[in-house]
C-alpha positions as CSV (number, residue, x, y, z in Angstrom):
1,X,98.6,19.8,16.9
2,X,98.5,21.1,13.4
3,X,96.6,18.0,12.3
4,X,94.1,18.4,15.2
5,X,93.5,22.0,14.2
6,X,93.0,21.0,10.6
7,X,90.4,18.4,11.7
8,X,88.3,20.9,13.8
9,X,87.0,23.2,11.0
10,X,86.4,20.1,8.9
11,X,84.4,18.4,11.6
12,X,82.3,21.6,12.4
13,X,81.6,22.1,8.7
14,X,80.6,18.3,8.3
15,X,78.3,18.7,11.3
16,X,76.7,21.7,10.0
17,X,76.1,19.9,6.7
18,X,74.7,16.9,8.4
19,X,72.4,19.1,10.6
20,X,71.2,20.8,7.4
21,X,70.5,17.5,5.7
22,X,68.7,16.1,8.7
23,X,66.6,19.4,9.0
24,X,65.7,19.0,5.3
25,X,64.8,15.3,5.7
26,X,62.7,16.2,8.8
27,X,60.9,18.9,6.7
28,X,60.3,16.3,4.0
29,X,58.8,13.9,6.6
30,X,56.8,16.4,8.0
31,X,55.5,17.5,4.7
32,X,54.7,13.8,3.7
33,X,53.0,13.3,6.9
34,X,51.0,16.3,6.5
35,X,50.0,15.3,2.9
36,X,49.1,11.8,4.1
37,X,47.0,13.4,7.0
38,X,45.1,15.5,4.4
39,X,44.7,12.6,2.1
40,X,43.4,10.5,5.0
41,X,41.0,13.3,5.9
42,X,39.8,13.6,2.4
43,X,39.2,9.8,2.3
44,X,37.2,9.9,5.6
45,X,35.1,12.8,4.1
46,X,34.5,10.8,1.0
47,X,33.6,7.7,3.0
48,X,31.3,9.7,5.3
49,X,29.7,11.3,2.1
50,X,29.2,7.9,0.6
51,X,27.7,6.6,3.9
52,X,25.5,9.5,4.1
53,X,24.2,9.1,0.5
54,X,23.7,5.3,1.2
55,X,21.7,6.1,4.3
56,X,19.6,8.7,2.4
57,X,19.0,6.0,-0.5
58,X,18.1,3.4,2.1
59,X,15.5,5.8,3.8
60,X,14.1,6.7,0.4
61,X,13.7,3.0,-0.6
62,X,12.2,2.2,2.9
63,X,9.8,5.0,2.5
64,X,8.8,3.7,-1.0
65,X,8.2,0.4,0.3
66,X,6.0,1.7,3.1
67,X,3.9,3.7,0.6
68,X,3.5,0.5,-1.6
69,X,2.4,-1.5,1.6
70,X,-0.3,1.2,2.4
71,X,-1.6,1.2,-1.1
72,X,-1.7,-2.7,-1.1
73,X,-3.6,-2.6,2.3
74,X,-6.1,0.0,1.1
75,X,-6.7,-1.8,-2.2
76,X,-7.5,-5.0,-0.1
77,X,-9.9,-3.0,2.0
78,X,-11.7,-1.8,-1.1
79,X,-12.0,-5.2,-2.4
80,X,-13.4,-6.5,1.0
81,X,-15.7,-3.5,0.9
82,X,-17.4,-4.4,-2.4
83,X,-18.2,-7.9,-1.2
84,X,-21.9,-6.7,-1.0
85,X,-21.9,-7.2,-4.8
86,X,-21.6,-10.8,-4.6
87,X,-23.2,-11.5,-1.3
88,X,-26.5,-9.8,-2.0
89,X,-26.8,-12.0,-5.3
90,X,-26.0,-15.2,-3.5
91,X,-28.5,-14.3,-0.8
92,X,-31.1,-13.7,-3.5
93,X,-30.3,-17.2,-4.7
94,X,-31.1,-18.6,-1.3
95,X,-27.7,-18.9,0.3
96,X,-27.5,-17.9,4.0
97,X,-24.6,-15.7,5.5
98,X,-23.0,-18.7,7.0
99,X,-23.2,-20.6,3.7
100,X,-21.6,-17.5,1.9
101,X,-18.7,-17.7,4.3
102,X,-18.1,-21.4,3.7
103,X,-18.2,-20.7,-0.1
104,X,-16.0,-17.8,0.3
105,X,-13.3,-19.5,2.3
106,X,-13.3,-22.9,0.6
107,X,-13.6,-21.3,-2.9
108,X,-10.5,-19.0,-2.0
109,X,-8.6,-22.1,-0.9
110,X,-9.5,-24.0,-4.1
111,X,-8.5,-21.0,-6.4
112,X,-5.1,-20.4,-4.5
113,X,-4.3,-24.0,-4.4
114,X,-5.0,-24.6,-7.9
115,X,-3.2,-21.6,-9.1
116,X,0.0,-22.1,-7.3
117,X,-0.1,-25.9,-8.0
118,X,0.4,-24.9,-11.6
119,X,2.6,-21.9,-11.3
120,X,4.8,-22.1,-8.1
121,X,4.7,-25.1,-5.9
122,X,7.2,-23.7,-3.5
123,X,4.5,-22.1,-1.6
124,X,3.3,-25.4,-0.3
125,X,6.8,-26.1,1.3
126,X,6.7,-25.2,5.1
127,X,8.1,-26.8,8.2
128,X,5.9,-28.7,10.4
129,X,6.7,-26.8,13.5
130,X,5.4,-23.6,11.8
131,X,1.9,-25.0,11.1
132,X,0.8,-23.5,14.3
133,X,0.9,-20.0,12.8
134,X,-1.3,-21.0,9.9
135,X,-3.7,-22.6,12.2
136,X,-3.8,-19.3,13.9
137,X,-4.4,-17.2,10.8
138,X,-6.9,-19.8,9.2
139,X,-8.8,-21.3,12.0
140,X,-8.4,-19.1,15.0
141,X,-8.7,-15.9,12.9
142,X,-10.7,-16.4,9.7
143,X,-13.0,-19.2,10.9
144,X,-13.6,-18.2,14.5
145,X,-14.1,-14.5,13.8
146,X,-16.9,-15.5,11.3
147,X,-18.6,-17.8,13.8
148,X,-18.6,-15.0,16.5
149,X,-19.7,-12.4,14.0
150,X,-22.7,-14.3,12.8
151,X,-23.6,-15.4,16.4
152,X,-23.5,-11.7,17.5
153,X,-25.9,-10.8,14.6
154,X,-28.4,-13.3,16.0
155,X,-28.2,-11.6,19.5
156,X,-27.7,-7.9,18.6
157,X,-28.6,-5.6,15.9
158,X,-26.5,-5.6,12.7
159,X,-25.2,-2.2,13.5
160,X,-23.9,-3.2,16.9
161,X,-22.4,-6.5,15.3
162,X,-20.6,-4.5,12.7
163,X,-19.2,-1.8,15.0
164,X,-17.8,-4.5,17.5
165,X,-16.2,-6.3,14.7
166,X,-14.2,-3.1,13.9
167,X,-12.7,-2.9,17.4
168,X,-10.1,-5.2,15.7
169,X,-7.6,-2.4,15.0
170,X,-7.6,-1.5,18.7
171,X,-6.7,-5.1,19.7
172,X,-4.0,-5.2,17.0
173,X,-2.4,-1.8,18.4
174,X,-2.6,-3.2,21.9
175,X,-1.2,-6.7,21.2
176,X,1.6,-5.2,19.1
177,X,2.7,-2.9,21.8
178,X,2.8,-5.8,24.2
179,X,4.4,-8.5,21.9
180,X,6.8,-6.4,19.9
181,X,7.1,-2.9,21.7
182,X,5.5,-1.3,18.7
183,X,5.1,2.4,19.7
184,X,1.6,3.7,20.4
185,X,2.0,7.2,19.0
186,X,-0.4,10.1,19.2
187,X,-0.8,10.0,15.4
188,X,-1.7,6.3,15.7
189,X,-4.3,6.9,18.4
190,X,-5.8,9.8,16.5
191,X,-6.2,7.6,13.4
192,X,-7.6,4.8,15.5
193,X,-10.2,7.1,17.0
194,X,-11.2,8.7,13.8
195,X,-11.7,5.3,12.0
196,X,-13.7,3.8,14.9
197,X,-15.9,6.8,15.1
198,X,-16.3,6.6,11.3
199,X,-17.1,2.9,11.3
200,X,-19.7,3.6,14.1
201,X,-21.4,6.2,11.9
202,X,-21.3,4.2,8.8
203,X,-22.8,1.2,10.6
204,X,-25.6,3.3,11.9
205,X,-24.9,3.2,15.6
206,X,-26.1,6.8,16.2
207,X,-29.1,6.6,14.0
208,X,-31.2,4.7,16.6
209,X,-32.5,1.1,16.7
210,X,-29.3,-0.1,18.3
211,X,-30.0,-3.3,20.4
212,X,-27.5,-5.2,22.4
213,X,-27.3,-8.1,24.9
214,X,-24.4,-9.0,27.1
215,X,-23.7,-12.3,25.4
216,X,-24.0,-10.5,22.0
217,X,-21.6,-7.8,23.0
218,X,-19.0,-10.6,24.2
219,X,-19.5,-12.4,21.0
220,X,-19.0,-9.2,19.0
221,X,-15.8,-8.3,20.8
222,X,-14.7,-11.9,20.2
223,X,-15.3,-11.3,16.5
224,X,-13.0,-8.3,16.6
225,X,-10.4,-9.9,18.7
226,X,-10.2,-13.1,16.4
227,X,-10.3,-10.7,13.3
228,X,-7.3,-8.9,14.8
229,X,-5.3,-12.1,15.3
230,X,-4.8,-12.5,11.6
231,X,-2.2,-9.6,11.7
232,X,-0.6,-11.0,14.8
233,X,-0.3,-14.6,13.7
234,X,0.4,-13.3,10.2
235,X,3.6,-11.4,11.4
236,X,4.9,-14.5,13.2
237,X,4.4,-16.5,10.0
238,X,5.9,-13.7,7.8
239,X,9.1,-13.9,9.8
240,X,9.7,-17.4,8.1
241,X,7.8,-17.4,4.8
242,X,6.8,-14.8,2.0
243,X,3.4,-13.4,1.9
244,X,2.1,-15.8,-0.8
245,X,3.0,-18.9,1.2
246,X,1.3,-17.4,4.3
247,X,-1.9,-16.6,2.4
248,X,-2.1,-20.0,0.8
249,X,-1.6,-21.9,4.0
250,X,-4.2,-19.6,5.8
251,X,-6.9,-20.8,3.5
252,X,-5.5,-24.4,3.5
253,X,-6.8,-24.2,7.1
254,X,-9.6,-21.9,6.8
255,X,-11.3,-23.6,3.9
256,X,-11.9,-27.0,5.5
257,X,-12.7,-25.5,8.9
258,X,-15.6,-23.2,7.2
259,X,-17.2,-26.3,5.9
260,X,-19.0,-26.8,9.2
261,X,-21.1,-23.8,8.3
262,X,-22.3,-25.3,5.1
263,X,-25.8,-26.8,4.6
264,X,-25.6,-29.2,1.4
265,X,-29.3,-28.8,0.6
266,X,-29.1,-25.0,0.8
267,X,-25.9,-25.1,-1.4
268,X,-27.4,-27.3,-4.1
269,X,-30.6,-25.1,-4.3
270,X,-28.6,-21.8,-4.5
271,X,-26.2,-23.2,-7.1
272,X,-29.0,-24.5,-9.3
273,X,-30.0,-20.9,-10.2
274,X,-28.4,-19.2,-13.1
275,X,-25.5,-16.9,-12.3
276,X,-24.7,-18.3,-9.1
277,X,-21.3,-20.0,-10.1
278,X,-19.9,-16.8,-11.7
279,X,-21.0,-14.8,-8.6
280,X,-19.4,-17.4,-6.3
281,X,-16.3,-17.4,-8.4
282,X,-15.9,-13.5,-8.2
283,X,-16.5,-13.6,-4.5
284,X,-13.7,-16.2,-3.9
285,X,-11.2,-14.4,-6.4
286,X,-11.9,-10.7,-6.1
287,X,-13.1,-10.3,-2.5
288,X,-11.3,-13.2,-0.8
289,X,-8.2,-14.5,-2.3
290,X,-6.8,-11.3,-4.0
291,X,-7.4,-8.9,-0.9
292,X,-5.8,-11.5,1.5
293,X,-2.8,-11.7,-0.8
294,X,-2.5,-7.8,-0.9
295,X,-3.1,-7.3,2.8
296,X,-0.5,-10.0,3.7
297,X,1.9,-8.4,1.3
298,X,1.4,-5.1,2.9
299,X,1.6,-6.6,6.4
300,X,5.0,-7.9,5.7
301,X,6.3,-4.3,5.0
302,X,4.6,-2.2,7.7
303,X,3.6,-2.4,11.4
304,X,0.5,-4.6,12.2
305,X,-1.2,-1.7,14.0
306,X,-0.9,0.6,11.0
307,X,-2.1,-2.2,8.7
308,X,-5.2,-2.9,10.7
309,X,-6.1,0.8,11.0
310,X,-5.7,1.3,7.3
311,X,-7.9,-1.7,6.7
312,X,-10.8,0.0,8.4
313,X,-11.4,1.8,5.0
314,X,-13.5,-1.4,4.4
315,X,-16.9,-0.2,5.9
316,X,-16.5,3.1,4.0
317,X,-16.0,1.2,0.7
318,X,-19.0,-0.9,1.6
319,X,-21.2,2.1,2.2
320,X,-20.2,3.6,-1.1
321,X,-20.8,0.3,-3.0
322,X,-24.3,0.4,-1.4
323,X,-24.9,4.0,-2.6
324,X,-23.4,3.5,-6.1
325,X,-24.4,0.0,-7.0
326,X,-27.8,-0.5,-5.1
327,X,-29.0,3.2,-4.9
328,X,-29.1,3.2,-1.1
329,X,-29.6,6.6,0.5
330,X,-26.6,8.5,1.7
331,X,-27.6,10.3,4.9
332,X,-25.4,12.9,6.8
333,X,-24.2,10.4,9.3
334,X,-22.9,8.0,6.7
335,X,-21.2,10.8,4.8
336,X,-19.6,12.0,8.1
337,X,-18.5,8.4,8.9
338,X,-16.9,8.0,5.5
339,X,-15.1,11.3,6.0
340,X,-13.9,10.3,9.4
341,X,-12.5,7.0,8.1
342,X,-10.7,8.8,5.1
343,X,-9.3,11.2,7.6
344,X,-8.0,8.5,9.9
345,X,-6.4,6.7,7.0
346,X,-4.8,9.9,5.7
347,X,-3.1,10.4,9.1
348,X,-1.2,7.3,8.7
349,X,-0.3,7.6,5.1
């Protein structure tokens, strides 16, 4: 009995000590768990901050690429717009518009092929199954739009042929919406309307003397449609190859296809005159090869619809070239058309 009594207080005291120790251990575990939870929350916050910063940097980088793409496309449009500097000299030497197209496309092919044969032959490496895309950009687009455009000029006035050609952005926007679900936004429609109205003013549609025929209108719309297909086929090709490869192969198809427009006797007579060779070289380099490289590079980094609308700066650049280089008069409609085109371009920038 005495022994049992001695054990009771000893056991109670030990239990109290154990409970105190357990309580202290539990508190330590709770504190450690809370610390870990706090640390985990901090890590999550840091991770979220890093992710947010990465997203902002990515968005900024993408915005920078889009601006560069727009600048490249606008530069291409200006280089296409100054083509009159070379065309008028070649026509004065006796070369017809069809002959100029042949010289332009075959000359562009020769320059691009020679340059990259010496600098970077990788652009010539493509798969056979992808040649259909370059047939599309080179023959269906570059060559066929030219045939339709000059045929339209024979059946309609030059102003009608020009404005029908610049229906191309409308076709690009429509086809892009169907093929790739590219959104047709209000801003894009506004830019499209402004540039089309501006092209009409610059081309002289509202100044009178506009003559059209049904076959001519169909051919003019065909020129705009085939012109638009460069952006469509180009996008498919750019999914597999860099812009330089796409441009080179476009002209490897377009150059030979354009020779059907060439008249050898006309060519020989024109190039026997002084200054024709340097002019043809400038045409092939500055208003053919280089702008196509720039446009294709920009097309790889922005939507086809936007790219095509931005390229509508070309007729405005052509009108300014006529005023500055050849002393052509600037009437109110031409000035209004240039302003409309610039407004349309600025909407998309």
